[in-house]
N, C-alpha and C positions, 0 to 999 in steps of 0.2 A: 516609537512613533511620537512625533511632537503633538502638543496639546491642540494646536489649530488643525492639524491633519486628523486627529481623533475626533474633533468636533464635527468636521465636514463629513467624515465617514459615518459617524453616529447619526447625523441628520438624514443621510441618504438611506441608512439601514432602517431607521424608524419609518420613513415614508413608505418603503417597499413592504415592510412587515405589516404596517397598518392597512395598506391596500389589500394584501393577501388575507389578513385576518378578517377584515370587514366582509370581503367577498365570501369567505367560508362560513362565518358565523351568522351573517345577516342574509346573504343572498343564496346560500346553499350551493356555491360553486367554488372550484379551486383555481386560483391564479398560479400557485406554485405547489409542487409536491410537498407533503407534510415534512419530509426529512430535510428538504431544502429550507423550508421555513424554520425548522428547529435549528439548523446550522446558522442561519442569519440571526436568530434570537440569541443563540449562545455567543456569537461574536459581539453582539450589542451588549449582552450582559457582562462579558469580560471587559469591554471598553469602559462601561460605566463603573465596574469594580475598580479598574485601574485609575479612572478619572472621575471620581464621585461628583465633581462639579458639572458633569455633563448630564446628570439625571434630571429629567423634567417630569412634571406631573402627568403629562400625556404620553410618556414613553410606553411602548408596548410591554416593557418589563414591569410596569407598574399597574397594569390592568389585567383583568381576567379574560374578557371577551367583548364582543360587540353588543349593540342594543338588541333586545328581543324583537321579533317580528310583530307588527301591529295586528296581524290576523288572529292572534290568540290573546286571551285575557291575561293581564299581567298578574303575577303572584309574587308576593314578598316571601323570601325564604325563612324557614324556621330560625328564630333567634336574630333575624335582621343583620345589621352590620356587625354585631357582636360575634355571630357564628356564620358569617358569610361563606358561601361555597368558593373556595379558593382553588386556583390552579397550582401547579408545582413548578419549581425551577428544575432545570435539567442538568444532569452530569453525564459526561461522555467517556470518562476514564476513571481509573482508581484514584488518580491524583485529584480529580474533581470531587470525588466522594470524600476523600480525606480532608480536602479544603473545606467542604461543607461541614464536616464533623468538627473541625477546629473552630469554625465560626459559631457553631452551636455551643460548644464548651466555653468559648470566650464570652458569649452572651449570658450563659448560665452562671459564669464566674466560678465554676468548679468542674472537675472531671465527671463525665457521664460514664458510670461503670455498669449500667444496666443493659438489658438486651434490646435488640432491634426486631421489628416485624417486617418481613419481606412479602409483598404481594405482587402479582403480575400487573403490569400496566396495560390494561385493555385498550384496544384501538376502537373505541366506540364513542358513545355520547353520555356525559354525566347527567344524572337526574336526581331529584329529591322526592321521596315518597312521604306522605304524612298519614299516620294511622291514629284514629281516635276510637277509644274503647276497643282497640284491636282490629278495627275495620279500616281498610284503605279508603280514604276520603278525598285525597288530593295529590296530584303529582305534577312536577314542573321540570323544565330544562334548567340548566345552570344559568343561562343568560349572562348578565354582567356580574354575577356572584351575589348580588342583593335581590334582584328581581329577575324572575324567569318567566317562561310561558306556560300557561296551564294546558297540559296535555294529558289530563287524567283519563279521559275516555280511551285515548290511544294506548296508554300504559296498561289499562285493564285488559287489553287484548293479548298481552304477553303472559303466557302461562307460567313462566318462571317467577312472576311477581305474585305473591300471596295476596288474595283479596281479604283474608282474615288471618290474623296471627294466631299462633299456638302458644301454649304455656301461659305465663302471667306477665305480659308486657305492661309497661306504664300506661296510664290513662291516655297520655298523648306521647307519641313516639315518632320522631323524624328518622328516616333512613336514607342514606345516600349510597348511590351505586352507579353502575355503568350498564347501559343498554348496548348490545352489539349484535352482529349477525355472524353466524358460523360460516366457515369456508364452504361447507357442503350446501348450505342454503343459498349462499352467494352464487355458487356455480349453477344451482337450479334456476334461480331468477335470470341469470344471464342466458341460459339455454332457452328460456321462454322468450326473452327479448329477441334473441336471434331468430327463433321460430316465427315470430311476428314481424320480422324485418325491421326491428327497432334497434337503436343504439345500445350497445352493452354498457353496463355500469363500470365505473373506473375502479372502485374498491369497496369492500364491505362497510367501512365507516361511513362513507357518503350515503349508502343505501339506508343504513340505520338512522342517520340524522334526517334524511328525507322522509323516511317512513313515519317517524315520530311527529313530523310537522304536517302530516296529511289532515285535511279537514274532515275527511270521511274515515272513521275508525275501521271500516271494512277493508280499506286498502292497507292500513297498518296490519290488520289481522292476517292478511294474505302474505305478508312478508316473513312471518314466523320468527320474530325477534327473540333474543335471549337476554338474560339479565344476571349480574352478580352484584350483591350488596357489599359495600366496603367500609361503612362507618355509621356511627350514631352520634350526631353532633350534640354537644352539651358542655357546660363548664361549672355546673353547680356541685356542691359537696356531695349531694345525693347521687349525682351522675358518676362522680369518681369512685364512690363506694360500690356502685352497681357494676361499673366497668373500669377497674383500676388499670388495666393494660389493654393494648390492642388485641392481644391474644384472647383475652376474656370477652372483649367486645365482639370479636368474630364468633366466638362460641355462643354468645347470647343471640346473635343474629340467626345462627343455625337453629338454636332452641326455639326461636320465634317462628320457625318455618321458612326462613328466607335463605335463598341460595347464595353461597359465597364460593369463591374460587378455591378448590381443594388443593391447589398447588402451593398456597401460601405457607410460610414457615417462620419460626422464630430463629434468630441468629444471635449467638453470644458475643460475636466480635465482628469487626469489619472484614477480617479474613474470611469468616464464614459467609458474610454477605457477598463477597466477591466470588466465592465458590458457588453460591446459589445462583448468582447472575450468569456465570459461565455455563452452569448446568442447564439453565433455562434457555440460554442462547442456542445451545447445541440441539435441544429438543423442540425449539421454536416451530420448525416447519411441520413437526408431527402433531402439534396441538390442533384441536378442532376449530380454533378461532385465532384471530390475529392479535399479536401483542407486540409492543415495541420497546419493552424494557421492564424494569423491576422498580416498584415503589418501596423505598426504604423509610421507615418511620421509627422514631423513638418509641419503644414498646410501652413505656410508662406514660399513661395518659396525662398525669399531672405535669410531668416534664414537657410533654408535647404541647400542652396548653400554655405552660409558663414560658416556653420559648417564643411564643407570640408570632407576629407576622413581619416579614421583611418585604416591602413593596406590597404585593398582593398575593404572596405565597407564604405558606407556613414555614417557619424556620426549623421546625422539628421533623421535616420530611423532605425527601428529594426523589426525583425520578431518575434512576440510573438507566439511561437509554442503551439499547444494543448498538453495536457498530452500525452506522447508517449505511443504507444502500446508495444513498446520494449525499453529497456534501458540497460545500462551496469553498473555492480556493482561488488563488491568483495565478495566472499564466506568467511565469517569470521570463521565459523566452521560448522560441520555437526552433528546433533543429531538424535537419533533414538527414535520414539514414537511407542507405542503399541496401536492399534486401538481397536474398540469395538468387532471385530471378532478375535482378537489375532494377526492380521497381523502387521508386523514390517514395519514402513515407515520411510525412511531416509529423513530428512528435512534440507535444506540449510538455515543457519542463515546468513543473508546478511547485508552488509552495507546499511543503509536505502536509498531507491531510489524511485522516483516517476514513476509509470507506470499506464497508463489508468486513471489518475486523482486521484490516491491514493498513499500513501507512503507504500511501501512494505519492510518488514524486514525478511519474511519467504517465502520460495518457496519449494514445494514438489519435491523430486527427485524420487518419486513413488516406486522404489524398488532398490535392490542392483545391479541388472543387468543393470539398467538404468545408475547408477553411472559409471559402467565399460564402457558402450557404449559411454557415453559422455566424459569419461576420466577426470572427474572433480576431482580436488584436493582442499584441504583446503588452502585458499589464492589465488585461481584462480580468474581471471577476467572473468566474464560470462555475457551472454546475457539473460535477463529476459523478457519473453513475456506474454502479457495479452491482449486478444482481446475479446470484448463484455463481456459475462458473464462467461468467462473462468478463472479458478483459475491460478494465476501466476505460471510459471514454468521455469526452466532453460532449454534453448534450444540449447545453444552453448557455448563452452569454447574457449576463445581467447588465444590459447597457445603461440602465438608470444609475448604476453605481460608478460609472466612468467619471474620471476627474479631469480629463483633457490631456493627461500625460501619456496615454496609451499610444503605441506605435503600430502602424500596419505592418503585416508580414510581407516580405518580398521573396517570392519564389525564386530559386536558383535558375540560371539560364544554361548552366553546364553541369555535368555530373560531378558531385562533390568528391568522388573517389579518384577518377582519372581525367577529369576535365573534358570528357567527350560530349558531343552534342546530345541533346535529349530528344526522345521520340514519344509522342502522345499516343496511347493505346486505349481509347475510350476515356474513362476517368483516370486511368493509370498513366503516370509518366515514367518512362524507363530510360536508362543510360543507352545511348545509341551504339555503344561498343558491346557486342554480344559476349566478348571474353571478359569484360570488366567484372561482372557479378561472380563468375566462376573463379577468377583469380583472387578476387576479394575474399570469397568464401574459403578457398583453399589456404590462403595466407593465415586466416584465423584458426583453421584446423591445425596448421603447422605450428602456430604460436603456442597453443595449449598442449601440443604433443609431448610425448615422454622425453624427447631430446631437448625440448624447450622448457616452458614453465611447468610442464607435467601436472596440469590441473585435472585431477581425477574427477570423473562424474560430469565433465563438461565436453561431451562427445559431439559428433557432427550434427545429430538431430537437434540437440539443445542449442548449439550455436546457430543453426538455421532458424529455429524458433525465435531466438533473441534478435536475430537480424530482421526477420519479417515483422516482428512487433515493435521494432524501433528501439529496443533496449540498448543495443550496442551498434556502433557505426565503425569503430576501429578497435584495435587490440587494447588500447588504454582504457576504453569504456568498460572492459571486463572487470577492471579493478574498482569501478564505481557502482557496480550492480548492488542493489539493496534488496533485502529479503522481501519487503512488501511488494515491490514491483514484479519479482519472480513469482511469488505466491499468488498473485492476481491472474496469472496465465492459466488457461485450461490444463487440467491434469497435473498441476503443480500444487502441492500442499505446503503448509508452513514449514513442516519438517524437512522436506526435500529442498525447499528454498534456503533454509538455514544451513543445511549441509553444504550446498553449493557456495554460499557466501563464506562459510567458515573455511572451506578448502581454498578458496581464492585468497582469503586473508593470510593463510599459512604460506602461500607461495609468492608473497610480495617480495621476499628476499631471495635472490637467485645468484648463482655463480656467473661471473662475467662471460665465460665461454658459452654457457647455455643461453644467456641473454642475447648475445650476438647471433647465435644460431636461430633463436626464436623469431628474429626480425624477418627471416625469409628473404635475405638478400640473394639475388641471382648468383649462382655458382658457389655459394658459401655453404658447405656442409659442416658436419660436426667437427672434423679435424681442422678444417680451415678456420672455423670459429675459434677453436682452441689455440691455434697458432696466432691468430690476431689478438686474442686475450692475453697471451704470454708476451706478445710484442709491446703492448701498451701498458702492461702492469708490472713488469720486472725488467731486470737488466740483462736478459738473455740476448737482446738486440740493443746494445748501448746507444747506437746512433738514434734510435727511435725512442726507446723508453726513457732515457735520461731527459730528452727534450720535453716529452709529454709530462714527465713528473715535475720538471721545473716550471712549466707553463700552466698545467692543470692541477697538479697536486695529487693527493691520493684519490683514486677512482672509487667512489661509493654511490654516486647518484647517476641516474640516467643521463643528465645533461653533461656530466663529466665524461661519459663515454662519447657523447656527441662531439664535445670540444676536442677530445683526444684524436678522433678520426679526422676532424676538420683541420687538425694541425699536420696531418700526414700528406705528403705529396705522392704522386704516382710512383716516383722512384723509391720512396720509403716503402710503399706497399709491395713493390716488385722485389725488394730486398729480403722479404720474409719468405722462408722456404715453402715450396709447394704453391706459391702464388705467382701466376704468370700475368702477362699483359691484359688478357681478357678479364680475368678475375679482379685484378687490381682496378681496372677501369670501372667495373660494375660496382665495386665497393666505394670508390672515389665519388662516383655520381650519386649513389644512394644517400650518402650522408650529407649531401648538399641540396637535395630536393626539399622545397619549402614545406610540403605536407609531412615529410618525415621529421623535419626539424620540430614542427608543431607536435608530432606524436611524442617525441622525447619530453617536451614540456608537460604534456598531459600525463605521461608516466610518472613524472616527478610529483605533480599535483596529487596523483592518486596514491602516493606513498610507496612506490616501487623503489627498492634499493638493490645495488649490485655488490658482489664480493670479488675484489681483485684476487687473483690466484697466482701462486708460484708452483712450479712443478714439484711434485712429491717424488724425489729421486732417491732410491735406496742405494743404488750403485750405478756405475757407468758401463756395466757389462754389455749393453746393447747400443752404446753410444755410436752414432754414425750409421746405424741400421734403420732402414725405412720399411715398414710392413704395410701390406694391404690385406684386409680381411674380406672373405667372400664365403657365402654359404652359412649353414647353421652348425655351431659347435655344440657337442653333446655334453661336455664337461663344465662349460661355463657360458655365461651370456657374453655377447659381443662387447658390452660396456666393460665388463670385468677383464676381458682379454686386453682391451685398450689400456686400462689402468695398469695392468701388469707390465706391458711394454713400456709405458711412460715411466713407471717406477724404476725400471732398469736402464733408463737413459735413452731408450729408443723412440722412434717417431712412427706415427700412423698416418698414412695418406689415404685420400678418398679414391684416387684412380691410379692405375698402373702406368709407369713410365720407365725410361732407362735408368732413372735414379733409384727405382724400387729394388730393395734387397731381397725381400721374400713376399710371396703371395701365400697366405694361410687359407687353405681350402677345406671347409667343413662339408656337411651334407648338402647336396643340391647346389653346388657352386654356380655362379653366374658367368657372364662374359669376361669378367676380370681374369679368371683362370685361363681362358682361351687366349686373351691378349698377352699374357705373360710368356707364352711359348715362343712366338717369333722374336720377342725382345730378349730372350735368353734369361729371363728371371726365374729363379728356382721356386717351385711350388712345394710347400710343406703340407704334409698331412697333419691332422690334429695331434696325433701322437708325437710327431717330430717337433711340432711347435711347443708342446708341453715340455719336451726334453730340453729345448733351448732356454725356456724360462727357468729351469731348475739350476 
């Protein structure tokens, strides 16, 4: 990104973040969901890190919060500017945490070999408590970090906050912590709201914040708030002797009778930090309260204090956030897929973004009416949401971040698969050809079948799901599937998604005959595909293969196959054994259809490669003999039988004709055996067939 583009983007980000932050901190209302705000802040932080000249004194990354409300008395925090209540910078990945740790070591000028303290990042409201002679005398909100609001009477209503300390606390002790609302209490309050016909609360954090700002303490008391202490501010030598580490600081808080989070732990390395964070993310839903990450601090308090402040956040700590349920990204373009029922689904192709623990590059826009409702344009900055087992979707367009380069989406006027007219069915638009969706679906089943690419684990139901959710529109899209987009679907986990992607990757290299068969060309079965592969890849048919070799070269790419077949005339195709006028015409037309030409280009872009093949012939014992197989063989699979025939110089045909030498009939033979009788073709039992092969 150029400097001038970064400057414009940063200016828009600051404007939106500041509006949202002011609304939340000063007016007690949400303009944006917290995870969306986090995502915007992270983008701004990254821009200012990359372009330091963009940092301004009023940037949201340089401030803690908005002004305190005028309805409460102002209170200066313990220690003033020297020990201000700071917010934390956020990390969203292990790479972000490692980058934070490197910045810390660079600032210290030496390696940090000591431990880390990991605590849960509560989704509540930060407060400061002041105790004199062991008695709670004053409490305040964080406010702007220097001055907060006096909410002493409200804090006294919280039973988790001790009114008198135990043990031997200092004469004057400041304690910092988080006020929050449990999930159970939040549910109770919403039941009451519903019972009284009033609007339900949005989230526990908003209730906690609103409760602490009530002028009547009785209202606060009715909310049953909770509290965890997380720190004792100080920077004197006596302070460091009393609390040399975060671990001992937390132990002292508990000894004074203050509640701390029991989930906190000491980690000896960043690897242990990452394990702690993953463990907490897994048990997050089972906790009695809301958390959105882990706070990582240098355990050594002298180091923590020596690291100082960067902007308005301590350099010695960072908030390692859980994978967000919402994030912000860019719509790079919109494509339209045809599902298994013929319904057209617009799909937003996104700049990769992490949502709910996975990387997302696609999000369904459901239908064309939804695009109009959202007002989404190509190039827009959008909010992507994913909660629980819900498929990622675009929920909001951040229009204030538009640059003027965004382009409106134009809905198709014909079916993208077969060009048929479209039919509107409520909000759903379908292909007007009822056979289109079925043929399209069956062609994909055929493509991944055993005779084609043989992609195990990609059965009909999964193909249907991928079609309906817009992950694939044609066969080439299968090779661009990404783990995150599959894992985001209901009933798909990361492991199953990884298995599918791994299997697809393994099958990107394929024999030429199987590749031709997988294309699903009308009248082209496995043996015809094999004959075509031999015709264009070796000199069994000199008039064809020599010209193809001279003009195309060695066939290894999908587009080589396309060029080879486009060089063949109808007469060339008819000259290949077992290919008559109808089959040759079908092949000739198929390789010249524009959508099929585009398909080959997509195959190549996706990394598919083909292997030219020459017949593996051990002898010419069966040269000139043509076999047709029908029924089930008990001693070998049909593929094995075909290989044995080919290895002895024989040929295998798909159908019975006067040119057929033998029909091999296994158990439950089909109509091919019946057709052989009037043509005078000899029918072999499995035992007779094996005897011929020996």
